[in-house]
GUZADREN-927824 format. One record per residue (C-alpha): x, y negated, z negated. Coordinates in steps of 0.1 Angstrom, whole numbers, plus 5000, padded with zeros to 4 digits. Each point is the difference from the previous one (the first is absolute). Example, Ala and Ser with C-alpha at 12.3 -4.5 7.8 and 13.67 -1.06 7.14 Angstrom:
BEGIN
512350454922 501449665007 
***
This chain:
BEGIN
582495168061 501149905036 499849685020 497049785004 498349875031 499549665010 496350034997 498150254981 497850285017 496949964982 497850285020 498750254977 499650365006 496850094980 498050314993 496550064984 498650344985 497050074979 498450324985 497450054973 502349924973 502649755013 500449705021 503649955015 501649725015 503750015014 502149745016 503649935009 501949685012 503449975014 500449644989 503349845001 502250325003 501550105035 498350344997 497150184980 501450254976 497050084981 497850325002 496950114983 497550294997 496350014992 498250334997 496449974988 499050355001 503050224989 499850355014 501350274975 499349774971 497050004976 496949855014 499949625002 503849964998 502049755020 503549885005 501749695009 503549875003 502149715008 503750045013 502249705001 503050075022 503549844999 502850035024 497650125025 496550155004 500550385006 499950124965 497149794991 498250145030 500850354992 498649964966 496949845014 499550305021 501050284977 500149914961 496450064996 500150345016 503250094979 498149934968 497050215008 502250275012 502050004966 499250334983 498849804969 497149835020 498050315003 500150044961 498949654997 503349894984 500149675018 502749824981 502450295009 498850025035 500549635005 503650024987 500750315021 498449825030 502349724998 503250194993 499050265028 499449725025 503649884992 501450345002 498150075034 501649675014 503650094988 499450345018 498949825034 503049975022 498749695017 498949814967 502750114975 502549745014 497449745008 501149774971 496749844993 497850084970 496749884985 498049954969 496950204993 496949934981 497150255002 496750064985 498350334998 496449954990 498050304988 496549984987 500949914965 503749865003 502549795017 503550145003 502649735011 503350105011 502749735004 503549995009 501349665008 498649654998 496750035018 497149984977 496650144991 497549804979 496450084989 497349744995 497850094969 497249744995 502449755017 502850084979 503450105016 501150344987 503550105013 500350375011 503549985009 503349854988 502749865022 503250175001 502949744998 503650084996 500249784970 497250214982 501950164968 499050365010 500749935037 503449854992 501050324979 499250235027 501849795027 503249984978 499950374992 499850075038 503249815006 498649695012 499649634987 497749715000 501249655013 497949705004 496950244994 500950215026 501250375001 503649995012 499449655008 497750095027 496550164993 497649784978 497850294988 501050334981 497850255015 499050075036 499750285025 503150045025 502949754992 502250335000 503349804996 499049954963 499250364996 503550155003 500850134964 500150385007 500050064962 496649864995 496550115011 498149775026 497949844972 503149894980 501949825030 500749644998 497149955024 497350274989 496950065020 498450154970 496749804992 498549894968 496450114999 497449834982 496750184993 496949784996 496650134991 497349845020 497349784983 496849855011 501749674998 502750065025 499349795030 503050035025 503650125005 502749805018 503050155012 502549765018 503849955007 502149734983 499449785029 496749914982 501050064964 503149765002 497449715006 497050114983 499750154965 497850304993 497649764985 500049765028 499250305025 497350144981 498349664995 500449915037 498550335011 496949994975 499349655012 500150105036 497850304992 497149764990 500049885038 500950325019 500650374996 502550015031 503050114978 502449985029 499149645005 500849934964 503450155005 500649785030 498949694978 502650114975 502850005026 499049665012 500149904962 503550144994 501749915034 502949744995 499549685022 503650035010 503050264995 502050114980 498250054966 497350164984 497050105023 502450105029 499850374996 497950265017 496550034983 498050334998 496850044976 497450234994 496849954982 497950284988 496649904985 497950234980 496450005012 497050074978 502149964968 497150124978 500350345017 503550074992 501050304979 
***
């Protein structure tokens, strides 16, 4: 979405984190877009959570950056503050955190009329499980012994279950877009698509309710990749996992591997695939033989 520049901005904003359990690399690149609308969060030592827990999220904004930035700053906190979290009902807490964030934005007098929205893909990693929450078409993929295991499913308006919800809410899909406009079917924000007063928030044409995939961690699990569709539109799950695994033979600098992937995906000219903003998080498990 949005116009492209005459030349891409290839400067990368990268971060590196590490503790006893994880090594993490994060990077973002504006690319050909006129603005950077992505945001992210990475919290290695999660306060108020079981020991060894961490939280990661990628938020791909559209029609502006404000909702994505708000999610990057607040969604993790909202998940932790959900009443289900203390009971270690993490699936329910993830759903409550997404819907609660959406509600908070709607109740914010400055943001409710912002007009932008964002995808959200998140990973809560506990001592034993990965809880991946997803709304939209950003994606989370696990590498297990070099094999790509998807932990999320893209929410597209043409998916049968998504289309039924969209039509029930009084909207339509044209050219793969909700009301001929939005090319995804779940997002935080985008309140112009959430106007049916007879339906709860989760059942609106554009829903902020995430699907949550639960994965039990095994000693064969190597790393998790979260990224926006600026990456996935160019490289498949298998392409990314293979790329990361090969680079790990030469370096443990995960942020630089993210940067390498952006360079690989960047289009030589605009428009077309490889022209979107790109954001990626790689979370590598350390000492896999010690994992629960």
